[in-house]
VEXRO-37870 format. One line per field, with one value per residue (C-alpha): residue number from 1; residue in three letters; x, y, z. Coordinates in steps of 0.02 Angstrom, whole numbers, plus 50000, padded with zeros to 5 digits. Each point is the difference from the previous one (the first is absolute). Layout:
residues N
num	c(NUM ...) $
residuo	c(ALA ...) $
xx	c(X ...) $
yy	c(Y ...) $
zz	c(Z ...) $
//
This chain:
residues 44
num	c(1 2 3 4 5 6 7 8 9 10 11 12 13 14 15 16 17 18 19 20 21 22 23 24 25 26 27 28 29 30 31 32 33 34 35 36 37 38 39 40 41 42 43 44) $
residuo	c(MET GLY LEU ALA VAL GLU ALA LEU TYR GLY GLN ALA LEU LEU MET GLY TYR HIS PRO ILE ARG PRO SER ASP ALA ALA LEU LEU ASN ARG SER PHE LEU GLY LEU LEU ASP GLN ALA VAL PRO GLN GLU GLY) $
xx	c(55062 49959 50177 50007 49840 50041 50169 49920 49889 50145 50093 49841 49991 50183 50017 49830 50085 49856 50039 50061 49921 50063 49889 50053 50180 49973 49927 50125 50141 49905 49971 50163 50070 49888 50056 50182 49964 49908 50147 50136 50029 50009 50151 50004) $
yy	c(54966 49847 49934 50018 49918 49854 49980 50004 49858 49890 50032 49951 49842 49971 50026 49895 49859 49968 49936 50119 49966 50056 50147 50065 49980 50098 50145 49976 50030 50149 50090 49975 50059 50141 50062 49997 50088 50137 50001 50033 50140 49979 50049 50126) $
zz	c(55449 49886 50033 50168 50012 49901 50082 50166 49943 49940 50159 50102 49899 50048 50155 50029 49910 49890 49832 49843 49836 49841 49987 50208 49942 49839 50130 50101 49856 49923 50167 50062 49811 50010 50163 49968 49837 50106 50113 49889 49901 49823 49893 49866) $
//
């Protein structure tokens, strides 16, 4: 749930044309990678 909220927050910043601080960019990257990790089945 936390990853989804972070992703929505980052998306809201982008859609609102707000400046993206380095911490916001890191949050977007972390949430996107976390969501991908949960969505893609792990091998092994």
